[in-house]
VMD Tcl script that draws the C-alpha trace (Angstrom):
set ca {
  {-44.34 -160.74 107.66}
  {-45.29 -160.49 104.05}
  {-46.19 -164.14 103.59}
  {-48.05 -164.89 106.81}
  {-51.28 -166.78 106.52}
  {-52.75 -165.77 109.89}
  {-55.83 -163.63 109.98}
  {-55.49 -160.12 111.39}
  {-58.40 -160.62 113.78}
  {-56.80 -163.83 115.11}
  {-53.49 -162.04 115.65}
  {-55.19 -159.20 117.52}
  {-57.24 -161.65 119.60}
  {-54.17 -163.66 120.63}
  {-52.24 -160.49 121.42}
  {-54.95 -159.33 123.81}
  {-55.39 -162.78 125.39}
  {-51.67 -163.04 126.22}
  {-51.57 -159.45 127.49}
  {-54.52 -160.13 129.79}
  {-52.95 -163.36 131.03}
  {-49.77 -161.45 131.84}
  {-51.74 -158.83 133.82}
  {-54.00 -161.30 135.62}
  {-51.63 -162.02 138.57}
  {-51.22 -158.28 139.18}
  {-54.98 -157.73 139.17}
  {-55.56 -160.66 141.50}
  {-52.86 -159.47 143.90}
  {-53.89 -155.81 144.11}
  {-57.68 -156.12 143.55}
  {-58.20 -152.54 142.36}
  {-61.61 -150.90 142.63}
  {-62.54 -149.90 139.10}
  {-65.11 -147.19 138.45}
  {-65.93 -146.03 134.95}
  {-67.31 -142.52 134.92}
  {-67.62 -141.89 131.19}
  {-68.70 -145.19 129.64}
  {-69.31 -143.70 126.19}
  {-65.83 -142.13 126.02}
  {-64.22 -145.31 127.30}
  {-66.03 -147.40 124.66}
  {-65.05 -144.96 121.90}
  {-61.41 -145.09 123.00}
  {-61.48 -148.91 123.00}
  {-62.99 -149.01 119.49}
  {-60.42 -146.54 118.16}
  {-57.59 -148.54 119.75}
  {-58.91 -151.75 118.17}
  {-59.18 -150.13 114.74}
  {-55.70 -148.67 115.07}
  {-54.25 -152.06 115.97}
  {-56.04 -153.67 113.01}
  {-54.53 -151.07 110.67}
  {-51.07 -151.49 112.24}
  {-51.11 -155.28 111.90}
  {-52.41 -155.10 108.32}
  {-49.68 -152.62 107.41}
  {-46.99 -154.83 108.93}
  {-48.28 -157.84 107.02}
  {-47.60 -156.01 103.74}
  {-43.94 -155.23 104.54}
  {-40.85 -157.43 104.26}
  {-39.61 -158.96 107.51}
  {-36.52 -156.72 107.73}
  {-38.68 -153.59 107.62}
  {-41.04 -154.95 110.26}
  {-38.14 -155.69 112.61}
  {-36.66 -152.22 112.02}
  {-40.02 -150.55 112.72}
  {-40.58 -152.55 115.91}
  {-37.06 -151.78 117.17}
  {-37.66 -148.05 116.58}
  {-40.85 -147.95 118.67}
  {-39.04 -146.83 121.89}
  {-37.69 -143.82 119.98}
  {-41.22 -142.83 118.97}
  {-42.50 -143.24 122.52}
  {-39.89 -140.78 123.78}
  {-40.96 -138.20 121.21}
}
mol new
graphics top color blue
foreach p $ca { graphics top sphere $p radius 0.5 }
foreach p [lrange $ca 0 end-1] q [lrange $ca 1 end] { graphics top cylinder $p $q radius 0.2 }
display resetview
């Protein structure tokens, strides 16, 4: 991904759009009642997640494609740990 010309913000935006489109049928089918008790904590978590994803995408853009593929294939191992 070293020579990509896409902007990091655009990549993050498209990633979230497609994730939300994938979850939309589930949300329409189940219609969950959502209550947010701690709005400040929820907002802080969302901001930290966004910043973390920006850093992750920027780091991957600096690496050669073989390293990016190896890192992404090793993600299930890190989730187990």
